[in-house]
C-alpha positions as CSV (number, residue, x, y, z in Angstrom):
1,M,-46.1,-201.9,-46.2
2,K,-47.9,-200.3,-44.0
3,C,-50.6,-197.1,-44.4
4,A,-48.3,-193.6,-41.7
5,K,-51.6,-192.7,-40.9
6,C,-53.8,-195.5,-40.0
7,H,-51.2,-199.0,-40.3
8,G,-53.2,-200.9,-43.0
9,R,-52.0,-201.9,-46.3
10,M,-50.4,-200.5,-49.1
11,Y,-50.9,-201.7,-52.0
12,A,-48.7,-200.5,-55.2
13,E,-50.3,-198.4,-58.4
14,T,-49.6,-196.2,-60.9
15,F,-51.2,-193.1,-61.2
16,Y,-51.6,-191.0,-64.2
17,S,-51.2,-187.4,-64.7
18,H,-51.5,-185.0,-68.5
19,T,-48.1,-185.3,-69.1
20,E,-46.9,-189.0,-66.9
21,A,-47.4,-191.6,-65.0
22,F,-46.3,-192.3,-61.4
23,H,-45.7,-194.8,-59.3
24,G,-46.6,-194.8,-54.9
25,W,-48.7,-197.0,-52.5
26,R,-52.5,-196.4,-51.8
27,C,-53.8,-197.3,-48.5
28,L,-56.4,-200.3,-49.2
29,M,-58.8,-198.8,-46.0
30,C,-58.4,-195.5,-45.8
31,G,-57.1,-194.0,-49.4
32,D,-53.4,-192.0,-48.9
33,I,-51.1,-191.8,-51.4
34,V,-47.6,-191.9,-50.6
35,D,-45.7,-191.8,-53.7
36,P,-41.8,-190.8,-53.7
37,V,-41.8,-187.0,-53.0
38,I,-44.2,-187.0,-50.8
39,F,-41.6,-189.6,-48.6
40,L,-38.9,-186.9,-49.1
41,H,-41.2,-184.6,-47.4
42,R,-42.0,-186.9,-44.1
43,I,-38.7,-188.4,-43.4
44,T,-36.9,-184.8,-44.1
45,G,-39.5,-182.6,-42.8
46,D,-38.8,-179.9,-44.7
47,R,-41.1,-179.3,-47.3
48,N,-39.2,-176.1,-49.1
49,I,-36.6,-179.5,-49.9
50,P,-35.4,-179.0,-53.5
51,I,-36.9,-181.9,-55.9
52,P,-33.9,-183.9,-57.8
53,E,-35.7,-184.2,-61.7
54,R,-34.6,-187.3,-62.3
55,N,-36.0,-190.6,-60.9
56,E,-32.5,-192.0,-59.8
57,D,-31.7,-188.6,-58.3
58,L,-34.5,-189.1,-56.2
59,I,-34.3,-192.2,-54.6
60,R,-31.0,-191.8,-54.2
61,L,-30.9,-188.9,-52.4
62,I,-34.5,-190.9,-49.9
63,A,-32.0,-193.2,-49.7
64,K,-29.5,-190.9,-48.1
65,Y,-31.0,-189.6,-46.3
66,L,-32.9,-193.1,-44.7
67,S,-28.9,-194.4,-44.1
68,L,-28.2,-190.9,-42.2
69,K,-31.7,-191.5,-39.6
70,S,-30.4,-195.2,-38.9
71,A,-27.0,-193.9,-38.7
72,A,-27.8,-191.2,-35.4
73,A,-30.8,-194.1,-34.6
74,C,-28.2,-196.5,-33.8
75,G,-25.7,-193.4,-32.1
76,G,-23.9,-192.0,-35.6
77,T,-23.2,-188.2,-35.3
78,G,-26.4,-187.1,-34.6
79,R,-25.4,-183.9,-37.6
80,N,-28.9,-183.1,-39.7
81,P,-28.2,-185.0,-42.8
82,P,-27.0,-182.5,-46.1
83,R,-29.7,-180.7,-48.1
84,G,-29.8,-181.2,-51.5
85,V,-28.5,-184.2,-54.3
């Protein structure tokens, strides 16, 4: 995976908070961190999108947006992706 900011190499890392751990990627060059929530915000451009509580639902939502973006890039409907799960 390449960093969107500097095109450096990203590596998987586990991040810890006081109550939970989550997985994401950190850039070796600039230190940028991307987790599934940050990635969802970047691909949708909507910072107010509701974030699912369950990790499986979050991954499903990301996959839905990515498939709609690739369909639009290949001459799909061009409609905006659905909001929410």
